[in-house]
C-alpha positions in Angstrom: -9.0 -7.8 5.0 -10.7 -4.9 6.8 -13.8 -3.0 5.6 -11.8 0.0 4.2 -9.3 -2.3 2.3 -12.2 -4.3 0.9 -14.0 -1.2 -0.4 -10.8 0.1 -1.9 -10.1 -3.2 -3.7 -13.7 -3.2 -5.1 -13.3 0.4 -6.3 -9.9 -0.4 -7.9 -11.3 -3.4 -9.7 -14.3 -1.4 -10.8 -12.1 1.3 -12.3 -10.0 -1.3 -14.1 -13.2 -2.9 -15.5 -14.5 0.4 -16.7 -11.2 1.3 -18.3 -11.3 -2.0 -20.2 -15.0 -1.5 -21.2 -15.5 2.3 -21.6 -19.2 2.1 -22.4 -20.0 0.8 -19.0 -22.3 3.4 -17.4 -23.0 1.8 -14.0 -21.3 -1.0 -12.1 -23.0 -1.6 -8.8 -21.5 -4.1 -6.3 -22.7 -6.0 -3.3 -20.4 -8.1 -1.2 -22.4 -10.8 0.6 -21.1 -12.6 3.7 -22.7 -15.6 5.5 -21.8 -18.5 7.7 -21.6 -22.0 6.3 -20.5 -24.8 8.7 -19.3 -22.2 11.1 -17.0 -20.7 8.5 -17.4 -17.3 6.8 -18.2 -17.3 3.1 -18.2 -14.4 0.7 -19.6 -13.7 -2.7 -19.5 -10.5 -4.7 -22.5 -9.6 -7.0 -22.1 -7.1 -9.9 -24.8 -5.3 -11.8 -23.1 -3.9 -14.9 -25.0 -1.6 -17.3 -24.2 0.0 -20.6 -26.5 1.4 -23.3 -29.4 -1.0 -23.9 -27.7 -3.9 -21.9 -27.4 -5.2 -18.4 -25.2 -8.0 -17.1 -25.6 -9.5 -13.7 -22.6 -11.5 -12.3 -22.3 -13.4 -9.1 -18.8 -14.5 -8.3 -18.4 -18.0 -6.8 -18.5 -18.3 -3.0 -15.0 -18.0 -1.4 -13.5 -18.2 2.0 -12.2 -14.6 2.0 -13.6 -11.3 0.7 -10.4 -10.8 -1.3 -10.8 -14.1 -3.2 -14.5 -13.4 -3.8 -13.7 -10.0 -5.2 -11.1 -11.4 -7.6 -13.5 -14.2 -8.7 -16.4 -11.9 -9.4 -14.4 -9.4 -11.5 -12.7 -12.2 -13.4 -16.1 -13.7 -14.2 -17.3 -10.2 -15.2 -14.4 -9.7 -17.6 -15.0 -13.2 -19.2 -18.8 -12.5 -19.5 -18.2 -9.0 -21.1 -15.6 -10.3 -23.5 -18.0 -13.0 -24.6 -20.9 -10.6 -25.1 -21.8 -9.7 -28.7 -21.6 -6.0 -27.9 -18.0 -6.4 -26.6 -16.7 -6.8 -30.1 -16.8 -3.0 -30.2 -15.5 -2.8 -26.5 -19.1 -2.3 -25.5 
């Protein structure tokens, strides 16, 4: 996955997350890459903010950027659905 495709995927996932939780005011992302045993590893970190709340989500480390993006946004949806404020869709 090239840089442009990676950015587009993150933007697409962010739009979908904000559509599901309209009170989200900010969703900052940071894709981290490092080497572990000579293999590339990736993790996506999300900083999600809505009125009077903030949620930080770090997706599990994965072997590809695409898998890391999917894991992080899935974790974010689960976390937001479990948040007390989400009962009113944030």
